[in-house]
N, C-alpha and C positions, 0 to 999 in steps of 0.2 A: 281625404276631406277636407277640400278648404274653407266652404263658406254654405250654411244652414239658413235656409229663409231668406237670406237675399238681402233686404234692406241694412243699406249703408249706416253702418254707426254715427249717432248724432246724438246731441244733447235733446233731452224730451224736457218738454218745457209744459206748466200749465199756466193758468191764468192767476194774477193777484188776487182777485175773488175765490179762485179753489184752493188758493192756498190757504186763504183766512179760514175758510170753511173746515178745511182738512186738520187746522188744530181746535177746531171745537168737536169735531168727528172725535178725534183723540184724547178728547178730553173725559174719563171716564166718571168722572163727579158728575157730568151733565146725565141728564135721561136717556135711556138708550131710544124713546120716540124720536127724540130732538135730534141725537146724532146721529139716525138715520134718517130721518128727513134731511138735515145738512150733505149728507152722502149722495142721498137723491139728488140734491140743489146742483153738487159737482157733477154728476152724469147727466144732469139736465143742461149743462155748460160744456162740459168735455167733449161727451160722447155721442157721434150720429146726427142725422142733420146734414150729412155728405152730400156733396155737389153732384147734380144730376144734369151734366151738358149735352147740349147738342152739339155733336160732334160734325160742324159742317164740311169741315174741310177733308174727312174720311168720306162723307158724304160725298163731296166732288170726287174724288179720288177714285172712289169704287161704285158711284152712277147706283146712288142707293139713299133712299128719304127717310128723314126723320130717327135718324141712328144716336141715342140718347148713352151715355157713359155715367153708370152710377160711379164715383171715386171715393173708395174709401180710404184713401192715403191721406184725406183732411182728419182722421181721426188722431188723436194725440200722439202716439207711437207708430202712426205711418201705415196700418193696418185696420183691417176688421175685426181683428182678435180684440182692440179695446172692446167690444162690445161685450161680448162674452167673459172677459174678464171682471170689468166692471159689475154685472149682474153678480155675479158668482162671490164677488168680495161681499158685497151689498148682503146677498144673502148668509154669507160665513156671519158676517156683523151682527144681522137680526137673529140667531141662530146661539151666538155666543161663543163663538170658536176665537182663538187666539191666532193661530197658524195655519195657512192654507198652502198645501204641496200641489204640485204639478211635475209632468214631465214635457221638456218641450226642446225643440232643435232652434230655437231662437225668437221669433215674434211675440209667441204666445206670452213666453217667459217674460219678455220685457213688458207687455201690457198687463199682466198681473202682479209685476214687481212696483210698476208704477199704481198702480188702484188698490194693491195693499200697503203701501208707502201712505199714500193719501188716509187711508183708514186706521191706519195705526196697528196693522196686522201683521204677524210675522211670515216669510215668504221663503218656501223651500221649494228651490227647482233643482228637478233633475235633469241632466242632462247626459247623454253617451260618452262614455271615456272617449270614442275614437271620433266622437263629432267637435267640429270647432266652429262657432259660432263669433263673426264681430260684433255681436250685441250683448256678450258677456259681461263687458265692462259697465253696459247701460245698469244693466241688472243688478250688479254689485253693488253702483252709485245710487241704485233707489233702496239698497238696503236687503237686497236679496240676500239668501244663502244658497249657494250653487251646491248641489250634491251629483260629484263624478259616478256613473254606475256603470257598470258593466253591460254589456249588450246592445241591441238593436235599440232603434227609437220604441218600437213595439214592446222590447222586454222592460225597457226602463218605465214605459207606463204602470205595467203591473208592476214593477217593483215600488213605483212612486206609490201605487193606490195601496199596496198592501204595508206601507211606511204609514201612510194616513190611518190606516185601520189600527195599526199596532201603537201609534202614540197620541191616537185620537184628534187627528190634522184634519180640517176641510180637504176633502178629496177632489179637486178639481181637473181630473183627468177627463178626457173625453170616452165617449162609450159607457158610461159608469151612470150612476143615481141622479148625475145633473143631466143630463142627455136632454129632456124635456125644458130645463131652464135654459138650455143652450140653444136650442131650437126655437124658442121664442124670444130669446135678445135677437137672433139672427130676424125672425119673422118683423122686425122694427123695420128693416130694408125695403120690403115690400108695402110697410104702410108708406114709406117718406115717397116713394116710387110714383103711387098711388094720388098721393097728395099734393104731387107737382104735376103729374099728366091729367089730372083729372077723372084716370080709368086703368086700368092694367094694360099693360102694354100687350103687343101679337106674342113675341117672345122676349123671353130673359135669358140670357146667356152667363156661364158662371163656370170659371175656373173649380176643378175640384181635387179635392187630395180625400181626407176622412170623410167629406160628404156630409157635414154640419152644417155648413154654410148654404147650400143648395136646398139641403132639405127644410132647414129655417125660412128660407124666402118661399119657397111652395107653401109650405103652412102658412105662411101671413098672406099670400094671395088668396089660398083658400078658404080663410077665414073670411076676409074680407067679402068675397063672391056669396058665402053662406051667409053673412050679414046684409045681403045687398047692398056695399059699397062700392061693388064693381059690377060690368056687366059679363066679365068674363074671367077665366084662369088662363094666362100665359103657357104658352111651351117651355117647359125648362130646358135649355140645352146646355149639358155637363160637357167639360173639355179638359182632358189634360196631356201629361205626357206620353207618345207612341210606347204602347205596350206594358206602360207601368203604374198602372192604377188601376184596381179591381172593379172600382164602379164599373169606369167604362167598360173593360174587356166583359165583364159580366151582361150590362147590358148587350152590348153588343154581337155576344153569342147565345144570348138568349136566356140566361140564369134567371129564376125566379129572385134567388137570393143570392145575394152579393158572394163570390167566389176570392178566397186568398190566391194570390200569386205563389211561384216560388222564389222566396228571397234571393238565391243565388242568380236569378236570372234579371233581375234589376239593378241597371249601372245608373248612376247618378251624375249629374252636370251641375257647374253651378247656374244653369238657365233652368233645370228642372228639379231640382230637389225640393222648392215647396209642393211640388206636386204630386211626388211619387211615392208609394207606401207598397209592400207585400200586403198588408191587413188595412183597409178603411173599416174605424170603430163605428161608424154612422151610414155604411154603407149600401146596408136593405133599407134603411129611411129616404138615403138618397136614389136609390132605383127605384121605390115607389112613387118617389116624385114623379122621377122621367115618365115610367109609363102611364101614370095616372092622368100626366098632362101632356099624354101624347109629345113627349119632346123627344130628342135625340142625343145623342153622346158622340164625340169624337176624339180622335189621335192627333195630338197638333206635336210637329218636332221643334226639335232647339232651333232651328235656323229659322223657321218661322217664328218664333216669340223672339229672339232676338231681333230679326228686322222689323216687326212689328211696334217694338219698343223704340225702336230707332224712328220710323215713322212718325210715332206719337209725339215724340221729342219734337222733329220737323214740323209736322203737319196741325199739330194741336198745342204745341208748348208743354207738354206732360213727361214729366221723369218720372217713367215708369218699371216698377218689377217687370223683367220679361215673363216670368211666369203667370204675373197676373191677366196677362194680354191671351191666355188660352182660349176663354170664351166668347172674347170678341172676333179672334179667327175663325174659329168655328161659324159663328153668325154671318160671317163676310162671305164664307165658302159656302154657307147655304144660300146666301143671296146669289151667289154665281150662280150655283149651279138651278136653283128654282125660278130666280127672276121675281124676288118679291114683290108683293103688291103694294101701293102706297098707304102705310100704318104707322106705328110706332113701334120702335125696338129698342131694347135696353140690353148694354153688356155689363154686367159689374166689373172693375178693375180692383182688386184688392190690396193692392199694395203702393206705395212709390219705391222708388230707387234712390 
């Protein structure tokens, strides 16, 4: 196993204003209310409000109208994971924790390491012994302690949660007590899309792994619709690596609940790794979102993801992690088959390359 999560190692930087605010947050002589306010200012400066760009070159290439890309690579560590990392560090700081713990294969660990560093919290990052990530150096440079544990990613999530219970650390793992908080953090993506477009798009396509991102975006649109802020809820399109994601497979087989895959049947590559797993921690939430929005789920090959990443670089000048293009590919394939009527369509791109 050569590369986990795919984003290339690079210096993680925040603004000088955020660095100054961080010094205040770390000063325990200050009141907690003031420290929390400063950390919230950091979040507002650094996280979210990512670009929503009309992809006109792709529109011409695929004969499609009003295709928009929501580019989460604009977040400080280059992925959407910053949204849930900063939200949970804020929660940990508010609740008086001094240490935060999680399992990762790369991107989530860097996001949490940065957020914890800015808040002055200790960060314990569990990584499977057999996995390698080029982002490990970044985690350590940001002050995180890496714990190499036995087992698969799913096993290490369980072990990390057990350590959190044993030592009274804040548990930031997926599928646990913080699922609602993570979904709320991702719901902000829907709010940003609606703010830019003036209403919800007809379709919103998302690459899926654990399902938290898709579930969160759907909940964001649903909340806006219930409050009368949009006229519709978009159809949610889930896309992942062919036959290697429980959410996509469960939907396509008509299951009401997310069914685990056989671990031995899953083979990872440098293109599909961010998407694959045998157990999706928030799979039921994601399945619910697809069904309730009358959406669809797609299997996407490595070759298609690789080729789309190259096309995005050539046509739009965007350096995109191939796995992040899965939702976009699914949306374009739907248009080719169904010949979409003129409307607005959004593909969420989760990480830069």
